[in-house]
Structure formats: structure tokens, C-alpha cells
N, CA, C and O of each residue as an XYZ file, in Angstrom:
572
protein
N       0.430      2.377    -19.147
C      -0.989      2.738    -18.771
C      -1.071      3.659    -17.607
O      -0.745      3.307    -16.473
N      -1.473      4.737    -17.877
C      -1.479      5.787    -16.857
C      -3.031      6.301    -16.687
O      -3.845      5.909    -17.523
N      -3.374      6.990    -15.843
C      -4.892      7.116    -15.450
C      -5.834      6.073    -15.101
O      -6.982      5.893    -15.506
N      -5.032      5.328    -14.156
C      -5.475      4.033    -13.583
C      -6.614      4.636    -12.595
O      -6.468      5.713    -12.018
N      -7.678      3.877    -12.475
C      -8.733      4.373    -11.173
C      -8.943      3.073    -10.373
O      -8.854      1.900    -10.738
N      -9.268      3.652     -9.093
C      -9.603      2.536     -8.210
C     -10.478      3.023     -7.052
O     -11.058      4.108     -7.025
N     -10.501      2.107     -6.121
C     -11.491      2.449     -5.105
C     -11.923      1.600     -3.943
O     -11.347      0.518     -3.836
N     -12.740      1.874     -3.152
C     -13.019      0.736     -1.884
C     -14.113     -0.296     -2.582
O     -14.654     -0.178     -3.682
N     -14.254     -1.258     -1.678
C     -15.383     -2.170     -2.232
C     -16.875     -1.817     -2.381
O     -17.600     -2.248     -3.278
N     -17.291     -0.877     -1.273
C     -18.604     -0.488     -1.708
C     -18.725      0.677     -2.775
O     -19.852      1.129     -2.977
N     -17.725      1.160     -3.424
C     -17.794      2.418     -4.159
C     -18.129      3.633     -3.784
O     -18.536      4.501     -4.555
N     -17.953      3.778     -2.405
C     -18.211      5.211     -1.573
C     -17.034      6.109     -1.770
O     -17.225      7.325     -1.724
N     -15.654      5.564     -2.018
C     -14.494      6.187     -2.398
C     -13.931      5.508     -3.765
O     -13.776      4.324     -4.066
N     -13.675      6.762     -4.505
C     -13.088      6.435     -5.704
C     -12.054      7.313     -6.012
O     -12.258      8.519     -5.878
N     -10.933      6.887     -6.418
C      -9.638      7.674     -7.011
C      -9.079      7.420     -8.316
O      -9.127      6.296     -8.815
N      -8.537      8.435     -8.910
C      -7.485      8.225    -10.159
C      -5.972      8.181     -9.996
O      -5.477      8.798     -9.053
N      -5.458      7.731    -10.553
C      -3.722      7.799    -10.517
C      -3.292      7.999    -11.751
O      -3.575      7.407    -12.793
N      -2.279      9.265    -11.452
C      -1.929      9.986    -12.747
C      -0.782      9.364    -13.395
O      -0.404      9.724    -14.510
N      -0.232      8.464    -12.743
C       0.922      7.744    -13.125
C       1.090      6.114    -13.035
O       0.622      5.501    -12.076
N       1.680      5.559    -13.932
C       1.522      4.084    -13.935
C       2.261      3.383    -13.337
O       3.412      3.394    -13.772
N       2.000      2.521    -12.172
C       2.849      1.672    -11.189
C       3.648      0.666    -11.835
O       3.075     -0.077    -12.632
N       4.654      0.546    -11.661
C       5.627     -0.425    -11.832
C       6.093     -1.327    -11.156
O       6.602     -2.353    -11.608
N       5.918     -0.922     -9.541
C       6.608     -1.749     -8.493
C       5.588     -2.193     -7.628
O       4.647     -1.453     -7.340
N       5.698     -3.367     -7.180
C       4.583     -3.902     -6.093
C       5.573     -4.222     -4.967
O       6.683     -4.721     -5.155
N       5.030     -3.865     -3.715
C       5.760     -4.426     -2.637
C       4.792     -5.348     -1.535
O       3.732     -4.953     -1.049
N       5.209     -6.196     -1.371
C       4.329     -7.089     -0.459
C       5.117     -6.994      1.279
O       6.228     -7.428      1.583
N       4.331     -6.439      1.998
C       4.874     -6.187      3.270
C       4.227     -7.141      4.309
O       3.030     -7.198      4.588
N       5.106     -7.783      4.763
C       4.892     -8.689      5.638
C       4.840     -8.398      7.364
O       4.773     -9.308      8.192
N       4.878     -7.181      7.641
C       5.083     -6.722      8.784
C       3.970     -7.234      9.557
O       3.030     -7.677      8.897
N       3.874     -7.269     10.930
C       2.555     -7.492     11.775
C       1.521     -6.877     11.474
O       0.423     -7.255     11.067
N       2.134     -5.458     11.804
C       0.865     -4.454     11.407
C       0.155     -4.692     10.400
O      -1.072     -4.710     10.485
N       0.881     -4.943      9.133
C      -0.152     -5.218      7.896
C      -0.683     -6.360      7.993
O      -1.717     -6.377      7.325
N      -0.438     -7.545      8.615
C      -1.011     -8.616      8.922
C      -2.237     -8.331      9.709
O      -3.312     -8.729      9.260
N      -2.206     -7.857     10.537
C      -3.531     -7.458     11.584
C      -4.262     -6.576     10.693
O      -5.452     -6.860     10.555
N      -3.887     -5.718     10.150
C      -4.678     -4.604      9.545
C      -5.088     -5.279      8.270
O      -6.172     -4.801      7.938
N      -4.770     -5.996      7.592
C      -5.519     -6.924      6.564
C      -6.228     -8.131      6.971
O      -7.189     -8.390      6.246
N      -6.008     -8.973      7.972
C      -6.510    -10.097      8.194
C      -5.862    -11.314      7.547
O      -6.235    -12.483      7.650
N      -4.722    -10.786      6.793
C      -4.026    -12.049      6.380
C      -2.380    -12.091      6.466
O      -1.734    -11.997      7.509
N      -1.786    -12.272      4.985
C      -0.469    -12.263      5.177
C       0.157    -10.983      5.210
O       1.331    -10.933      5.577
N      -0.396    -10.021      4.909
C       0.448     -8.539      5.020
C      -0.605     -7.699      3.868
O      -1.782     -8.012      3.694
N      -0.001     -6.748      3.254
C      -0.331     -5.827      2.205
C       0.482     -5.928      0.978
O       1.635     -6.332      1.124
N       0.131     -5.670     -0.040
C       0.699     -5.339     -1.086
C       0.449     -4.121     -1.585
O      -0.701     -3.842     -1.924
N       1.443     -3.237     -1.705
C       1.263     -1.788     -2.048
C       2.046     -1.274     -3.055
O       3.149     -1.784     -3.253
N       1.703     -0.441     -3.660
C       2.561      0.299     -4.860
C       2.893      1.722     -4.216
O       2.073      2.396     -3.594
N       4.368      2.115     -4.489
C       4.537      3.468     -3.808
C       4.323      4.462     -4.979
O       4.747      4.332     -6.127
N       3.622      5.426     -4.497
C       3.103      6.627     -5.479
C       3.202      7.836     -4.782
O       2.865      7.995     -3.608
N       3.750      8.827     -5.653
C       3.495     10.313     -5.075
C       2.153     11.042     -4.837
O       1.446     11.349     -5.797
N       1.816     11.306     -3.629
C       0.742     11.773     -3.157
C      -0.033     12.714     -4.113
O      -1.262     12.718     -4.196
N       0.931     13.639     -4.941
C       0.026     14.374     -5.738
C      -0.277     13.921     -7.170
O      -0.622     14.739     -8.023
N      -0.162     12.762     -7.402
C      -0.547     11.599     -8.665
C      -1.826     10.878     -8.243
O      -2.516     10.243     -9.041
N      -2.099     11.010     -6.960
C      -3.644     10.430     -6.392
C      -4.687     11.652     -6.506
O      -4.485     12.692     -5.880
N      -5.828     11.474     -7.346
C      -6.823     12.466     -7.445
C      -8.238     11.677     -6.532
O      -8.700     10.563     -6.779
N      -8.666     12.552     -5.551
C      -9.924     11.569     -5.002
C     -10.675     12.057     -5.845
O     -10.364     13.137     -6.347
N     -11.706     11.485     -6.177
C     -13.039     11.629     -7.251
C     -14.362     11.432     -6.638
O     -15.367     12.020     -7.040
N     -14.349     10.541     -5.593
C     -15.613     10.573     -4.913
C     -15.508      9.923     -3.312
O     -14.965      8.849     -3.056
N     -16.046     10.677     -2.474
C     -15.665     10.144     -0.929
C     -14.645     11.163     -0.278
O     -13.979     12.035     -0.834
N     -14.704     10.846      0.920
C     -13.398     11.350      1.888
C     -13.278      9.947      2.940
O     -14.107      9.505      3.736
N     -11.754      9.407      2.553
C     -11.368      8.473      3.368
C     -11.345      8.787      4.917
O     -11.426      9.963      5.271
N     -11.247      7.867      5.769
C     -11.167      7.980      7.222
C      -9.657      7.732      7.355
O      -8.975      7.059      6.583
N      -9.208      8.432      8.544
C      -7.730      8.119      8.996
C      -7.625      7.422     10.465
O      -8.267      7.721     11.472
N      -6.587      6.360     10.299
C      -6.091      6.005     11.528
C      -4.613      6.181     11.759
O      -3.706      5.897     10.976
N      -4.531      6.663     12.884
C      -2.871      6.788     13.023
C      -2.438      6.101     14.243
O      -3.046      6.053     15.313
N      -1.285      5.564     13.936
C      -0.582      4.424     14.871
C       0.959      4.422     14.585
O       1.591      4.990     13.694
N       1.428      3.497     15.755
C       3.056      3.288     15.554
C       2.826      2.213     14.743
O       1.895      1.430     14.929
N       3.932      2.095     13.501
C       4.146      1.160     12.758
C       5.303      0.155     13.530
O       5.798      0.572     14.577
N       5.741     -1.238     12.965
C       6.584     -1.986     13.532
C       7.739     -1.187     13.116
O       8.433     -1.229     14.132
N       8.292     -0.581     12.375
C       9.133      0.464     12.338
C       9.608      1.491     13.590
O      10.740      1.960     13.712
N       8.585      1.698     14.393
C       8.371      2.696     15.326
C       8.131      4.234     14.690
O       8.117      5.225     15.419
N       7.982      4.288     13.534
C       7.294      5.396     12.882
C       5.748      5.708     13.165
O       5.013      4.779     13.500
N       5.386      6.657     13.068
C       3.833      7.051     13.169
C       3.396      6.683     11.619
O       4.077      7.079     10.672
N       2.510      6.095     11.486
C       1.899      5.608     10.018
C       0.418      6.023      9.913
O      -0.405      5.450     10.627
N       0.037      6.995      9.055
C      -1.517      7.036      8.982
C      -2.161      6.107      7.776
O      -1.642      5.971      6.668
N      -3.260      5.560      8.163
C      -3.763      4.668      7.285
C      -5.154      4.933      6.955
O      -5.969      4.942      7.878
N      -5.479      5.118      5.935
C      -6.477      5.629      4.867
C      -7.485      4.430      4.481
O      -7.160      3.408      3.876
N      -8.750      4.752      4.943
C      -9.883      3.597      4.825
C     -11.278      4.131      4.622
O     -11.688      5.216      5.034
N     -12.019      3.150      3.872
C     -13.411      3.893      3.624
C     -14.132      3.589      4.952
O     -14.025      2.539      5.585
N     -14.827      4.580      5.258
C     -15.673      4.598      6.524
C     -16.655      3.706      6.424
O     -16.980      3.152      7.474
N     -17.311      3.368      5.283
C     -18.581      2.731      4.864
C     -18.227      1.314      4.933
O     -18.846      0.583      5.706
N     -17.171      0.803      4.101
C     -17.012     -0.765      3.985
C     -15.863     -1.177      4.914
O     -15.845     -2.293      5.434
N     -14.678     -0.046      5.163
C     -13.864     -0.436      5.981
C     -12.448     -0.813      4.876
O     -11.436     -1.280      5.399
N     -12.476     -0.612      3.617
C     -11.617     -0.870      2.882
C     -10.324     -0.491      3.199
O     -10.505      0.680      3.531
N      -9.119     -0.709      3.319
C      -7.855     -0.144      3.132
C      -7.688      0.469      1.903
O      -8.133     -0.149      0.936
N      -7.068      1.710      1.675
C      -6.873      2.753      0.640
C      -5.470      2.743      0.558
O      -4.859      2.130     -0.317
N      -4.910      3.452      1.508
C      -3.194      3.764      1.136
C      -3.048      4.406      2.737
O      -3.889      4.696      3.588
N      -1.775      4.465      2.705
C      -0.941      4.827      3.937
C       0.365      5.596      3.763
O       1.010      5.317      2.753
N       0.765      6.351      4.438
C       2.132      7.166      4.571
C       2.755      7.413      6.070
O       2.138      7.463      7.134
N       4.017      7.539      5.858
C       4.681      7.336      6.907
C       4.367      9.050      7.427
O       3.779      9.830      6.679
N       4.838      9.429      8.738
C       4.651     10.776      9.464
C       5.700     11.572      8.787
O       5.470     12.778      8.697
N       6.796     11.128      8.299
C       8.110     11.725      7.827
C       8.148     11.956      6.342
O       8.990     12.629      5.746
N       6.937     11.190      5.722
C       7.135     11.402      4.306
C       5.540     11.326      3.770
O       5.129     10.484      2.971
N       4.880     12.197      4.274
C       3.563     12.275      3.628
C       3.235     12.771      2.224
O       2.091     12.886      1.783
N       4.403     13.061      1.546
C       4.155     13.174      0.248
C       4.078     12.056     -0.822
O       3.865     12.168     -2.029
N       4.324     10.855     -0.011
C       4.462      9.479     -0.782
C       3.764      8.549      0.006
O       3.937      8.308      1.201
N       2.812      7.959     -0.915
C       1.713      7.168     -0.517
C       1.980      5.682     -0.791
O       2.522      5.464     -1.875
N       1.685      4.533      0.038
C       1.878      3.307      0.043
C       0.464      2.873     -0.323
O      -0.281      2.462      0.567
N      -0.030      2.961     -1.870
C      -1.294      2.680     -2.261
C      -1.468      1.020     -1.981
O      -0.473      0.299     -2.067
N      -2.711      0.492     -1.664
C      -3.173     -0.524     -1.881
C      -3.330     -1.240     -3.109
O      -4.142     -0.648     -3.819
N      -2.905     -2.219     -3.615
C      -2.967     -2.769     -4.805
C      -4.073     -3.220     -5.358
O      -4.400     -3.222     -6.545
N      -4.833     -3.741     -4.082
C      -5.518     -4.303     -4.513
C      -7.175     -3.490     -4.679
O      -8.329     -3.862     -4.889
N      -6.586     -2.429     -4.485
C      -7.645     -1.106     -4.501
C      -7.898     -0.781     -6.274
O      -8.988     -0.488     -6.764
N      -6.925     -0.886     -6.844
C      -6.678     -0.610     -8.338
C      -7.975     -1.641     -9.107
O      -8.286     -2.756     -8.686
N      -8.431     -1.138     -9.982
C      -9.298     -1.561    -10.946
C      -8.691     -2.322    -11.700
O      -9.280     -3.383    -11.905
N      -7.677     -2.185    -12.228
C      -6.681     -3.106    -12.947
C      -5.501     -3.587    -12.764
O      -4.657     -2.795    -13.184
N      -4.861     -4.943    -12.132
C      -3.681     -4.958    -11.784
C      -3.191     -6.158    -12.615
O      -2.256     -6.750    -12.076
N      -3.573     -6.631    -13.726
C      -3.303     -7.749    -14.280
C      -1.902     -7.438    -14.869
O      -1.202     -8.446    -14.964
N      -1.461     -6.556    -15.189
C       0.076     -5.965    -15.965
C       0.948     -6.144    -14.618
O       2.158     -6.034    -14.817
N       0.596     -6.377    -13.399
C       1.532     -6.177    -12.532
C       2.157     -7.304    -11.625
O       1.442     -8.259    -11.320
N       3.340     -7.242    -11.221
C       3.707     -8.327    -10.398
C       4.497     -7.993     -9.259
O       5.336     -7.097     -9.355
N       4.330     -8.585     -8.236
C       5.259     -8.082     -6.753
C       6.810     -8.034     -7.030
O       7.313     -9.037     -7.536
N       7.563     -7.010     -6.757
C       8.990     -6.961     -7.243
C       9.677     -6.973     -6.112
O      10.857     -7.322     -6.155
N       9.005     -6.547     -4.726
C      10.033     -6.800     -3.538
C       9.100     -7.155     -2.369
O       7.907     -6.853     -2.404
N       9.640     -7.775     -1.374
C       8.845     -8.398     -0.028
C       9.706     -7.447      1.047
O      10.934     -7.418      0.965
N       9.077     -6.763      1.938
C       9.456     -6.248      2.923
C       8.986     -6.878      4.321
O       7.883     -7.394      4.505
N       9.907     -6.764      5.185
C       9.515     -7.616      6.639
C       9.381     -9.052      6.540
O       8.462     -9.651      7.099
N      10.312     -9.647      5.812
C      10.160    -10.922      5.605
C      10.508    -11.793      6.936
O      10.024    -12.904      7.154
N      11.264    -11.235      7.645
C      11.269    -12.008      8.901
C      10.294    -12.216      9.851
O      10.392    -12.899     10.870
N       9.159    -11.459      9.378
C       7.763    -11.804     10.324
C       6.568    -12.286      9.138
O       5.385    -12.014      9.341
N       6.880    -12.816      8.244
C       6.309    -13.487      6.959
C       5.360    -14.724      7.941
O       5.844    -15.346      8.887
N       4.215    -14.839      7.536
C       3.384    -16.061      7.991
C       4.002    -17.300      7.231
O       4.626    -17.142      6.182
N       3.812    -18.478      7.775
C       4.323    -19.576      7.146
C       3.754    -20.013      6.010
O       4.176    -20.963      5.351
N       2.575    -19.195      5.691
C       1.574    -19.635      4.363
C       2.045    -18.712      3.264
O       1.777    -19.037      2.107
N       2.641    -17.723      3.466
C       2.988    -16.349      2.746
C       4.136    -16.942      1.612
O       5.180    -17.468      1.999
N       3.813    -16.793      0.234
C       4.805    -17.363     -0.728
C       5.757    -15.855     -0.981
O       5.372    -14.707     -1.202
N       6.987    -16.369     -0.855
C       7.924    -14.773     -0.999
C       8.659    -15.401     -2.378
O       9.355    -16.402     -2.208
N       8.551    -14.934     -3.532
C       9.093    -15.143     -4.732
C      10.537    -15.188     -4.613
O      10.906    -14.068     -4.262
N      11.540    -15.992     -4.749
C      12.640    -16.019     -4.418
C      13.460    -14.948     -5.635
O      14.616    -14.557     -5.478
N      12.756    -14.658     -6.616
C      13.275    -13.645     -7.502
C      13.235    -12.273     -7.390
O      13.802    -11.470     -8.131
N      12.291    -11.948     -6.086
C      12.000    -10.703     -5.771
C      12.907    -10.176     -5.021
O      13.648    -10.954     -4.419
N      13.092     -8.722     -4.854
C      13.894     -8.186     -3.703
C      13.465     -8.519     -2.429
O      12.278     -8.463     -2.109
N      14.363     -8.864     -1.675
C      13.603     -8.831     -0.371
C      14.507     -8.227      0.867
O      15.723     -8.035      0.853
N      13.625     -7.992      1.888
C      14.486     -6.779      3.095
C      13.755     -7.802      4.253
O      12.632     -8.297      4.146
N      14.752     -7.987      5.442
C      14.246     -8.690      6.591
C      13.046     -7.723      7.328
O      11.974     -8.022      7.854
N      13.636     -6.619      7.146
C      12.720     -5.511      7.814
C      12.495     -4.410      7.141
O      12.315     -4.589      5.936
N      12.439     -3.169      7.575
C      12.074     -1.839      6.668
C      13.174     -1.374      5.923
O      14.179     -0.963      6.503
N      13.084     -1.399      4.670
C      14.352     -0.744      3.868
C      14.795      0.600      4.200
O      13.928      1.474      4.240
N      16.077      0.927      4.459
C      16.292      2.405      4.944
C      15.920      3.434      3.756
O      15.755      3.217      2.556
N      15.850      4.563      4.461
C      15.380      5.945      3.665
C      13.920      5.594      3.408
O      13.204      4.637      3.704
N      13.733      6.875      2.660
C      12.278      7.117      2.493
C      11.674      6.061      1.300
O      12.538      5.809      0.460
N      10.738      5.584      1.124
C      10.090      4.836      0.035
C      10.308      5.603     -1.306
O       9.922      6.764     -1.445
N      10.999      4.841     -2.367
C      10.896      5.571     -3.622
C       9.719      5.328     -4.555
O       9.438      4.182     -4.905
N       8.996      6.434     -4.983
C       8.037      6.439     -5.664
C       7.974      5.857     -6.815
O       9.081      5.963     -7.342
N       7.009      5.107     -7.702
C       6.772      4.951     -9.081
C       6.752      6.112     -9.656
O       6.175      7.061     -9.127
N       7.439      6.217    -10.935
C       7.435      7.532    -11.805
C       6.007      7.630    -12.396
O       5.707      8.572    -13.130
């Protein structure tokens, strides 16, 4: 399934995705917990050049992540929906918020990262890959 579409809650931001995500990562770091107001963030790793902005211009917040790296978080300036983020050292790779995709029925979480800071109510599938903190190396984008 290619050419997926997605966007923010209010519709001010719309994008299309020129590749099919096959991996979903659940991040349980404290930063993602605070930014989401919940257990963390569920993202798919995609090449930046596969994301086409069709409507609107996201706002950007830059800050230090739990890993110590600078992280740029993109969100809708109208409704505040988080859209994607990228590390300062890998701007060509986006962590796209899976909840912003219009159709995720075919997707399952394949990995959990920062499990050492997971909230007690978070479900971590024992069959999924698990990392206590940030995996080494750059994120590997979905093809």
C-alpha cells in the first residue's frame, strides 16, 4: 500500500507518503510521554524525501531529547497535533507519528524503545523487539 495520506486533527496540515511503512516503533522515553500526554509516541521511520506536504506549513519545536541529541518536532500550529520529528544529525530520516496516517489498520508495533522509562500502564508486546534506551546508529527508514 503506497501513497498513504495523513494529516493533523483539524485538517490544516495534509501530507502524502510515497512509501509503505512496514515498521512501527513505540517510544516510551519521558520526552515522548510529555509531548504526547500519554504513554509515549508510536512512529514509523520514513525517508524525508518520501513525505510530500500537500497543505499547510507545520511549526517546529527544537529541544534536547532523552538521548542528549537535538530533536526537531513538527506540529500543526492550529490544533497542536504532533506530526513528525527528526534528529539533528539525521534530518533526512523522519519519525512520522503513526496516528496522523489516515489508514493504519494493516500496521502493528514491531519494536519498543526506551522501555526502561515505560509507564506501568504501557503494554509492551513480548514478541516485539525491545530496547531499554535509544538503539545505536541512525534509524533505518522503511523502504
